[in-house]
BALOLUM-546396 format. One record per residue (C-alpha): residue in three letters; residue number from 1; x, y, z. Coordinates in steps of 0.001 Angstrom, whole numbers, plus 524288, in hexadecimal, padded with zeros to 5 digits. Layout:
N
+------+-----+-------+-------+-------+
! rest !  nr !  east ! north !    up !
+------+-----+-------+-------+-------+
!  ALA ! NUM !     X !     Y !     Z !
...
+------+-----+-------+-------+-------+
//
This chain:
99
+------+-----+-------+-------+-------+
! rest !  nr !  east ! north !    up !
+------+-----+-------+-------+-------+
!  MET !   1 ! 7FEC2 ! 7FE1C ! 80063 !
!  ASN !   2 ! 804C2 ! 80DF3 ! 7FCD6 !
!  PRO !   3 ! 808A6 ! 8157C ! 807DA !
!  VAL !   4 ! 8013F ! 821A3 ! 80332 !
!  ASN !   5 ! 7F444 ! 81931 ! 8077D !
!  TYR !   6 ! 7FA23 ! 817BA ! 81650 !
!  LEU !   7 ! 7FC97 ! 826BE ! 81667 !
!  TYR !   8 ! 7EDFC ! 82996 ! 810E6 !
!  LEU !   9 ! 7E9E0 ! 82119 ! 81B96 !
!  ALA !  10 ! 7F1A5 ! 828C5 ! 825D7 !
!  ALA !  11 ! 7EC36 ! 83432 ! 821C1 !
!  LEU !  12 ! 7DE81 ! 82F97 ! 81FD8 !
!  LEU !  13 ! 7DFD1 ! 82B04 ! 82E78 !
!  PHE !  14 ! 7E570 ! 83622 ! 83390 !
!  THR !  15 ! 7DC2B ! 83F78 ! 82C86 !
!  ILE !  16 ! 7D032 ! 836E1 ! 8342A !
!  GLY !  17 ! 7D6D0 ! 8386A ! 84140 !
!  ALA !  18 ! 7D9A2 ! 84634 ! 84006 !
!  SER !  19 ! 7CB85 ! 8493F ! 83AC7 !
!  GLY !  20 ! 7C693 ! 840D0 ! 84803 !
!  VAL !  21 ! 7CF18 ! 84799 ! 850B5 !
!  LEU !  22 ! 7C88E ! 85542 ! 84AC0 !
!  VAL !  23 ! 7BB26 ! 850AA ! 84A54 !
!  ARG !  24 ! 7B737 ! 84722 ! 856E1 !
!  ARG !  25 ! 7B781 ! 84AB0 ! 86306 !
!  ASN !  26 ! 7B5FF ! 83CF1 ! 86BC7 !
!  ALA !  27 ! 7C4C3 ! 83B87 ! 871DE !
!  ILE !  28 ! 7C4B4 ! 82C1F ! 86DEB !
!  VAL !  29 ! 7C2DC ! 82F89 ! 8611E !
!  LEU !  30 ! 7CB4D ! 8398F ! 85F4C !
!  PHE !  31 ! 7D5E0 ! 8319A ! 864F2 !
!  MET !  32 ! 7D439 ! 82841 ! 85B7D !
!  CYS !  33 ! 7D501 ! 83188 ! 85061 !
!  VAL !  34 ! 7E182 ! 836CA ! 85578 !
!  GLU !  35 ! 7E629 ! 8271F ! 85547 !
!  LEU !  36 ! 7E218 ! 826F3 ! 8476D !
!  MET !  37 ! 7E8CE ! 83243 ! 84361 !
!  LEU !  38 ! 7F620 ! 82B5E ! 84AD6 !
!  ASN !  39 ! 7F338 ! 81F27 ! 845CF !
!  ALA !  40 ! 7F30E ! 82678 ! 836EA !
!  SER !  41 ! 7FFD0 ! 82C63 ! 83A46 !
!  ASN !  42 ! 80640 ! 81F1A ! 83C3C !
!  LEU !  43 ! 8017E ! 81ACF ! 83050 !
!  ALA !  44 ! 80857 ! 824A5 ! 82878 !
!  LEU !  45 ! 81477 ! 8234D ! 8322F !
!  VAL !  46 ! 814FC ! 8157C ! 82EC8 !
!  THR !  47 ! 8119D ! 816E1 ! 820DB !
!  PHE !  48 ! 81CB5 ! 821C7 ! 81FA5 !
!  SER !  49 ! 82631 ! 8180D ! 82686 !
!  ARG !  50 ! 822D7 ! 80C62 ! 81DBB !
!  LEU !  51 ! 824AE ! 816EA ! 8111D !
!  HIS !  52 ! 8328A ! 81AB3 ! 815FF !
!  GLY !  53 ! 836B1 ! 80D58 ! 81B59 !
!  ASN !  54 ! 839A3 ! 810C6 ! 828A6 !
!  LEU !  55 ! 83309 ! 80EF1 ! 8355D !
!  ASP !  56 ! 83294 ! 81BC6 ! 83C85 !
!  GLY !  57 ! 825F1 ! 81E1B ! 83852 !
!  GLN !  58 ! 821F4 ! 80FE3 ! 83E14 !
!  ILE !  59 ! 82997 ! 81357 ! 84B13 !
!  ILE !  60 ! 822D3 ! 8210C ! 84D96 !
!  ALA !  61 ! 813E0 ! 81A94 ! 84925 !
!  PHE !  62 ! 81746 ! 810A0 ! 852C2 !
!  PHE !  63 ! 81AA9 ! 81A90 ! 85E8A !
!  THR !  64 ! 80E48 ! 82295 ! 85A1D !
!  MET !  65 ! 805B2 ! 81782 ! 85C3B !
!  VAL !  66 ! 80BCE ! 8154B ! 8696A !
!  VAL !  67 ! 809B7 ! 82267 ! 86CA6 !
!  ALA !  68 ! 7FAD0 ! 82371 ! 866F4 !
!  ALA !  69 ! 7F859 ! 815D5 ! 86FE2 !
!  ALA !  70 ! 7FCD4 ! 81E69 ! 87B60 !
!  GLU !  71 ! 7F527 ! 829A5 ! 8779D !
!  VAL !  72 ! 7E785 ! 8212D ! 8762C !
!  VAL !  73 ! 7E9DA ! 81BDA ! 88362 !
!  VAL !  74 ! 7EC8E ! 8299A ! 889F9 !
!  GLY !  75 ! 7E123 ! 8304B ! 88235 !
!  LEU !  76 ! 7D86C ! 8251E ! 885DB !
!  ALA !  77 ! 7D9C9 ! 82658 ! 8938B !
!  ILE !  78 ! 7D6A4 ! 834B0 ! 89258 !
!  ILE !  79 ! 7CB7D ! 8341D ! 88A5F !
!  VAL !  80 ! 7C646 ! 82866 ! 89315 !
!  SER !  81 ! 7C869 ! 83066 ! 89F77 !
!  ILE !  82 ! 7C324 ! 83CFB ! 897D8 !
!  PHE !  83 ! 7B731 ! 833C5 ! 8950C !
!  ARG !  84 ! 7B563 ! 82F39 ! 8A195 !
!  THR !  85 ! 7B335 ! 83D44 ! 8A861 !
!  ARG !  86 ! 7AB90 ! 843A1 ! 89D7B !
!  HIS !  87 ! 7A3AD ! 837C9 ! 897B1 !
!  SER !  88 ! 7A852 ! 83CF7 ! 88A30 !
!  ALA !  89 ! 7B473 ! 83B09 ! 88180 !
!  SER !  90 ! 7B200 ! 847DE ! 87869 !
!  VAL !  91 ! 7BD1D ! 84FC2 ! 8764E !
!  ASP !  92 ! 7B418 ! 85CA4 ! 876ED !
!  ASP !  93 ! 7AF8B ! 85A67 ! 8853E !
!  SER !  94 ! 7BD1E ! 855C9 ! 889BE !
!  ASN !  95 ! 7C30E ! 862CA ! 890B7 !
!  LEU !  96 ! 7CA2D ! 85CDD ! 89AFB !
!  MET !  97 ! 7D7B3 ! 86339 ! 8978C !
!  LYS !  98 ! 7D2F6 ! 87108 ! 8983F !
!  LEU !  99 ! 7D471 ! 8799B ! 8A354 !
+------+-----+-------+-------+-------+
//
């Protein structure tokens, strides 16, 4: 398969994720859209790594997946904590960080 097709797929996935972040207001959907954007960037990194014949992009993609997994754990813990106190997972209703 042509590497350009993988880049088109990565661009499509990133666009879907970015539009989801801008449009949606549910915190869980927001995190899923951010993860979709991270996976799209990982696909582009692996595609360019494969195209140029080195492993640098694949190593960076692996570390990005590790950081994304840690981000999901912390983010979901915060969302569950806010949901228990506010009974809503909406980003608009959450103003706990404001002074």
